[in-house]
C-alpha positions as CSV (number, residue, x, y, z in Angstrom):
1,M,-74.6,77.7,-140.3
2,R,-75.1,77.3,-136.5
3,A,-76.6,74.8,-134.0
4,K,-77.1,74.7,-130.3
5,A,-77.8,72.1,-127.7
6,R,-78.9,73.4,-124.2
7,Y,-79.0,71.6,-120.7
8,I,-76.4,69.0,-121.4
9,R,-75.5,67.0,-118.3
10,F,-72.0,67.4,-118.4
11,S,-69.9,70.0,-116.6
12,P,-68.6,72.8,-118.9
13,F,-65.1,72.2,-117.4
14,K,-65.1,68.8,-118.7
15,L,-66.4,69.6,-122.2
16,R,-64.2,72.7,-123.0
17,P,-61.1,70.7,-123.7
18,L,-62.9,68.9,-126.5
19,A,-64.2,71.9,-127.9
20,D,-60.7,73.4,-127.8
21,A,-59.3,70.5,-129.8
22,V,-61.8,70.8,-132.7
23,R,-62.1,74.7,-132.9
24,G,-60.9,75.8,-136.2
25,K,-60.7,72.4,-137.8
26,A,-62.6,71.0,-140.9
27,A,-65.9,69.7,-139.8
28,E,-65.5,66.1,-140.9
29,Y,-62.0,65.9,-139.4
30,A,-63.4,67.2,-136.0
31,L,-66.2,64.4,-136.2
32,N,-63.5,61.7,-136.9
33,L,-61.3,63.2,-134.0
34,L,-64.3,62.9,-131.7
35,M,-65.2,59.3,-132.8
36,S,-61.6,58.2,-132.0
37,C,-61.8,59.6,-128.5
38,S,-63.1,57.0,-126.0
39,T,-65.0,59.0,-123.4
40,K,-68.9,59.5,-123.1
41,R,-68.4,63.2,-123.0
42,T,-67.8,63.4,-126.9
43,G,-71.2,62.4,-127.7
44,P,-73.1,65.7,-127.1
45,V,-70.4,67.6,-128.9
46,K,-70.5,65.2,-131.9
47,K,-74.1,65.6,-132.1
48,V,-74.0,69.3,-132.1
49,I,-71.4,69.4,-135.0
50,E,-73.5,66.8,-136.9
51,S,-76.6,69.1,-136.6
52,A,-74.8,72.0,-137.8
53,I,-73.6,70.2,-140.8
54,A,-77.1,69.2,-141.5
55,N,-78.3,72.7,-141.1
56,A,-75.8,73.9,-143.6
57,K,-76.6,71.1,-146.0
58,N,-80.4,71.5,-145.8
59,L,-80.7,75.3,-145.6
60,T,-77.8,76.6,-148.0
61,G,-76.9,73.3,-150.0
62,V,-73.2,73.3,-148.8
63,E,-71.3,70.1,-148.8
64,A,-69.8,68.9,-145.6
65,A,-66.4,68.5,-147.1
66,S,-66.2,72.3,-147.5
67,L,-67.2,73.3,-143.8
68,K,-64.9,74.2,-141.0
69,I,-65.7,75.1,-137.3
70,K,-65.5,78.9,-137.0
71,D,-66.6,78.9,-133.6
72,I,-67.5,76.4,-130.8
73,R,-68.4,77.4,-127.2
74,V,-69.2,75.6,-124.1
75,D,-71.1,77.8,-121.6
76,Q,-72.4,77.2,-118.3
77,G,-76.0,76.2,-117.7
78,P,-77.9,76.2,-114.4
79,S,-76.6,74.1,-111.5
80,V,-78.8,71.6,-109.5
81,R,-77.9,71.9,-105.8
82,Y,-78.4,69.0,-103.6
83,F,-77.3,68.1,-100.2
84,K,-75.8,65.0,-98.9
85,P,-74.8,64.1,-95.2
86,G,-71.3,65.1,-94.1
87,A,-69.1,64.5,-91.1
88,M,-70.3,65.2,-87.5
89,G,-74.1,65.7,-88.4
90,R,-73.2,68.4,-91.1
91,S,-74.6,68.6,-94.6
92,N,-72.5,69.1,-97.6
93,V,-73.7,70.9,-100.7
94,Y,-73.1,69.2,-104.1
95,K,-73.9,70.9,-107.6
96,K,-74.7,69.1,-110.9
97,R,-73.6,71.5,-113.6
98,F,-75.3,71.7,-117.0
99,S,-73.7,73.1,-120.2
100,H,-75.1,74.9,-123.3
101,I,-72.9,74.1,-126.4
102,S,-73.2,76.3,-129.7
103,V,-71.2,75.6,-132.9
104,V,-70.8,78.0,-135.8
105,L,-69.8,76.7,-139.1
106,E,-68.2,78.5,-142.3
107,Q,-67.4,77.5,-145.7
108,A,-63.7,76.8,-145.8
109,E,-61.8,78.9,-148.5
110,K,-60.2,76.8,-151.2
111,K,-56.4,77.2,-151.4
112,E,-54.9,78.1,-154.6
113,A,-51.6,76.9,-155.9
114,K,-49.0,79.7,-155.7
115,R,-46.8,80.0,-158.9
116,G,-43.4,81.7,-158.6
117,T,-42.4,84.0,-161.2
118,K,-38.8,84.6,-162.4
119,G,-38.0,88.3,-162.5
């Protein structure tokens, strides 16, 4: 299942390390990892993962414990440009950057115990 959040008011440069930390992990583990971080930036990433889990649960009936994050991407959204006064009468250009977050979950494969055979 997948979920998207668009026009998030955080720079993608600041959200990508969070996405890299949870990519490939189990969905519940990723949520616990994001809850333990004390930055405000974890909020939108956590919400998108929760939304993808809810989509999987409602649409396909898959339990959250069996899901893992297949792909999570943070893309650049539009930038709002504004001007502030600079030195010697000039104006400096500032950009407020927006992000688009997309998450794809897949059902994790169950690991089977391997038994060695004596030959």
